[in-house]
N, C-alpha and C positions, 0 to 999 in steps of 0.2 A: 671301312665298309660298314654298312648298317647291320646291326644285330637283329635277331628275330624279334618280332613285335609281340607284346603281350596285350591281348584285347579283353581280358576278363574285366568285368566291372568291379571297381574298387571303391570303398568308402573314401570320402575326402579326408585328407589329413589336415587338421585344423592348424595350419601354419599361417599366421597373420603377417602380412607384409604390406606396409604402408608405402605410399608413393610420394616422393618429394622431388620437385623439379630443380635441377641444378641451374643456377642463374646464367652460366655461360655455355650451357650444353642443351641443345634442343631436344635430345632424348631424355627420358625420365630415368632417375636414379631410384631404384627400388631398395627399400630397407625393411627389416622385419616388422610387419604389422597387419596388412589387410588383403591378402588373397590366398587361395587354397591350391595346394599341389594335390592333384587327384589320382594320377596313375603314371607308371612308367610306360613309355611307348616305344622306346628303342635305345640302343647303345651304339656308340661309334668307336672303332679302333682305326689305326692308321698303319699302312704298310709302306715301307721304304723299298722302292725298286731301284736296283743299280744295274745299269747296262755296261757290260765289260768289253773293253777293247784290249788287244794284246800287241805288244811291240817286241821286236828283236833288233838290236844294234840301232836303236833310234827310229826304226821304220815299222809301220803297222803291218801285222801279219794276220793271216786267216787262222782262226782258232781250230783246234781239232775237235769236231763234234762228238767223238767217241771218248774224249778225255774228260772224266768227271771233275778234274781240277781246272777245266777251262769252260765254265758256264758262260752262256751268252748274257744271262741276267740272273740276278738273285733277288728274292723278295723276303723281307724281314718284317713280321707283324709286331705291332706295339702292345697288343692287348687292349682292354677297354680303357679309353681315355676320356670319353664324353658320354654323359647320360642325358636322355631326352624325356621330358615329362609333359603331360597335359596338365594345364592349370587354368585357373579362372581368377580374373581380377575382381576386386571388391564390387565393382559395378556390374559384373556379370559377363564381361568380355572374355572369351576363350583365348588362351595363349599357349604357345609352345615354349617351354623352359629348357634351356640348354646349359647343363651344368658341366663345367670343365674341372676334372679332378686335378689335384695339385700337380701331378706329373705333366699336365697339359695346359697349365695356366698361361704359358707364353703363347700357345696357339690361340687361346681365347682372346688374349690381349691383342694379338695381331689381327684377329677377325674384327674386333671392335675398331681397331685403327683403320682397317681397310674400309669398313662402313663409313667411318668419319671422312675418309678421302672421297669415296664415291657418292656419298649423300650430303656433302657439304655440312658435316657435323650434325646431321639429323634434320636439316632444313628441307631436304628433298627426299622423296620416296620413289626411286626409280622402279618402274613396274618389272624390270628385268631381274630384280633381286628379291630375296625374302624380306619381309617387312619387319625391320628391327624396331622395337618400341623402347628399349632401354636395357639397363644392366643392373646387376646387384652383386654384392659380395656377402656371402653368408657370414653371420657373426656368431658370437658365443652362445646366443639363444638356441642355435642348432645343436649345441652340446648338452642342453638341459635335459633333466630326466623327463619332464612333461612332454617335451618335443619328441624324444625318442620313444616314449610310451605310446603317444599318438601315432607315430610313424609305424611302430611295430604292429599296431592293431589294423592300420589302414593299408599298408603296403608291406606285408610281413616277409615276403621273399626277396626284398630289395634292401641292401644295406643303406642306412640313413646317410645323408650328406654330412660332410664335416665342415666345421667353421673355416673360414678363409678361402673357400672355393669361389671362383668367379662364375656368375650366371649371366647369360644373355637371354633377353625376353623378346619373343617374336609374336607378331599377330598369328593366330591359328589359321593356316592355309591348307590344312589337310596333311596327310602323310603319303600321298601318292607320288611315286617317283618313276623315272624311266625304268629303273630296275624292277619295280613292282608290276608294271603294266602287263607282262606276259602271263602273270598268274591270275589276272582278273577275269572272271567268267563274263563273257559277253552275251547280252540277251539275243535270242534268236528271233527272227521275224516270224510273226504268227502264220504267215503263208509265204513260203519260199518255193517258187516254181523254177528256180535257176540252178538247182543242184548244189547250193552252197556258194555260188558265185557272188550273191549279194553281200554276204558277210565278208568274203575275201576282198571284194571291191571296197567295202567300208574300211577294212583293216589297211588296205593299201593307201587309201586317201588319208587315213589318220596318221600312218607312219610317215607319209610324205610331208604332211603338215608339221609333224613333230620334228622331223629332220630340219626343216627350215627354221622352226622356232629355236632349236638348239643352236644353230648357226647365228641366229639373231642375237641371242644373249651373249655368245662369245664375241661377236662383232662389237657389241656395246662395251663389254669389259675391256677388250683390247683397245678400243677407241678411246677409252679413258686412261690408257697407259698402265693397265694392270693385267697381270697374268694370274691364272687360278692355281696352277702347279699341283693340284691334287684332284683333277676332274675324275669323277666316277659315276656309275649309274644312279647312286643315291644323292648326287650333287645337283640333280635336275628335277625340281618339283613340278608336277603336272596339275593343272586346274581340273582336269577330268580324265578318267581312264576309260570312258565309254567311247568305243571307236566310232559310233555313229554321231558323235558330237565334235567332229574335227574342227568345225567352223569356230567353236568357242574355246578351243584349246589354247592355253597359254603356258609358257615354261618360265620358271624362275630359277635362278642360279643361287645356290646356298653353299654353306661350308667353305667360308673364305679364310679359314685359319692358316693356310699355307700360301695365300695369295701375296703378291708383292708388286710394288711399283719399282721403277728404275732406282729411286733413291733408297729403297728399303731392302734391296737384294743383298744377301750376304756377300762379302768380298770374295770368299772362296768360290761361290757359285759363278760370280763374274769371271774369275780367273779360269775356272773349268770351261766355261762357255767359249772363252777366247782361245783356249787350247783346242777346242773342237771346231773352230773355224770362224767365230765371230771376229769381225775385222776391227772392232773398237768397242769400248764400253757402251756406246750408244746403240750398237747393233745387238746387244745381248738380249734385251727385252723382246724384240721381234723373233729371235731364235727360240726363246722360251715360249712364246705364243704358239709356235709350231708344235711344241710338246702338248699343249692343250688340244690342238686340232688332231694330232696323232692319236691322243687318247680318245677323242670323240669318235674317231673312225672305228675303234674297237668296241666302244659303247654301242654304236649303231649296228655293227655287225652282230654282236650278241643279241641285241634287241630284235632284229629281223629274224634270226634263226630261232630264238627262244619263243617268240610269239607265234611263229608258224608251227613249231612243234607242239606248243600248248593247245592251240586251237584246232589244227587240222588232224593231229594224231596224238591226242592226250594219253592214250593207252599204249602207244607204241613202245616196244622194248628196243632201245637203240644204245649202242656203245659210244656213239659220237657225242662229244661234249659241247655245251654252249657256254661253259664258264669262261669268263673273259680272259684270264691269264692263260688258260689252256688253248684258247683260240689264238692268242698272240704267239704262243710257242709253235703252234701248227703253221700259221701263216709265215712267220719269219724264219723259223729253224728248219721246218720240213719243206715248205714250198717257196722259200727264198723271197718272200714278199709278193709273190705273184697272185694277187687277189682275183683279178679278172680271168686268169687262165687256169692254172693247175688247182688253186684252191676252190674256184667255182666248180671245177670238174669233181673235186672231192665232195662238195656239198650236193651236187646233182645225184650222187649215188645213194643219198640218204632219203628215203621216201617221205619221212616226216618233215624234211626241209623243202619239199617240192614247191610249196606255196611261196616261200621266201625266194627261191631261185627264180621262179617265174616272175615275181614282182620286180626283182632287181634286173631281170632280163629286159623288161619293157623299155621302149624308146631306145632301141639299139644298145641295151646294156647300160643305160645312164646311171642306174643305181650302183652297179659294180664299178663304173668309172669314178663316181664320187668317192666310194670307199677306197679305191686305189689311190686317188689323190690325197685323201686324208692319211692313209697309212704311209705313203711315200713322201709326204710334205717336208720331211727333214732331210731328204736325200739330195745330194749333189745339186744339179741345176734347178730342181724344184724349190730348194731351200730359199726362202725370201720371196718367192713368187706366188705362194699360196697363202691367202688370208681368208678369214671368215667372211669378210665383206665381199671379197672377190668371188668366192664360191656362191654367195647369195645372188650376185649380179650376173653370174655366168649362165 
């Protein structure tokens, strides 16, 4: 999950990084010489979510919801593993620098490998993905006294990077994500005679377009034979967060550190998927693609509820949460996955969510129906029949 962003203006740290092009690699390999690291803009940590099932005498049994030793899921956080910096190439191009700490180097190497697979080794730049420019490994110059003195003056509250860390360099495409959208203040029309309906309609259009764009990038990824495996609100970059600009909204998929193709899946995960119902190794990847769609369902649910509360009732004092994991516990543990029925009823009792409920109710509850399909896509008869492409075409 993305850490809090620091927006204070910081002096540039004079770290010179020169660019050398590897002869067999279409991306650039950056080495210490000619660009500047300007400021830290975010931090990433990773959480491992485990969903538990319980068996007795070889048969699956229902867990006791009152027994603390029988959780339905557990979440374990990793701590900070990746740091994000704003930088500038020698020629003036703005870039996003993604530094993988030593504990996460394998995640960075996997992300670079997945970009190689999806972008034909850097020869293609799919619009559905963040634009990777190259990579770098920090060397011993990062341990020099001059470097650390410069760093301490320019970015004093952030520990300097260590030598040996892997860095990925991306074209700067902003920092707006699905997760940040609800917090963005939207401009009000100078003359609104509709009692706020104009802004609600703009939000509904924007969120509808955003939903489609998210399905499109997942359809692209799955069509390439790759699953994301760690989809979250910060994994989806937005070209604009202005809800009156829905027509020009694009979504890019980022954070591919846990992504996998059929040939790169760990054997243990293949075996676990087959125990959960995959009929063969070839059917494992489609099953994992359902995890991406299931995750997207909760991302969208959080988005709809959070944006409604932020815009329609910013000062409301509500005990109801819009945090993703809490929503998941509510839907699955309290309301038994019934998004369209009992969970919708729960939402309708919260005045701050009235706008979200009304929007999802439109067209005979089409929005609730989509969320229900995404949440249920791993269940029984639906497993294998729900795809991102199919949802786009339905």
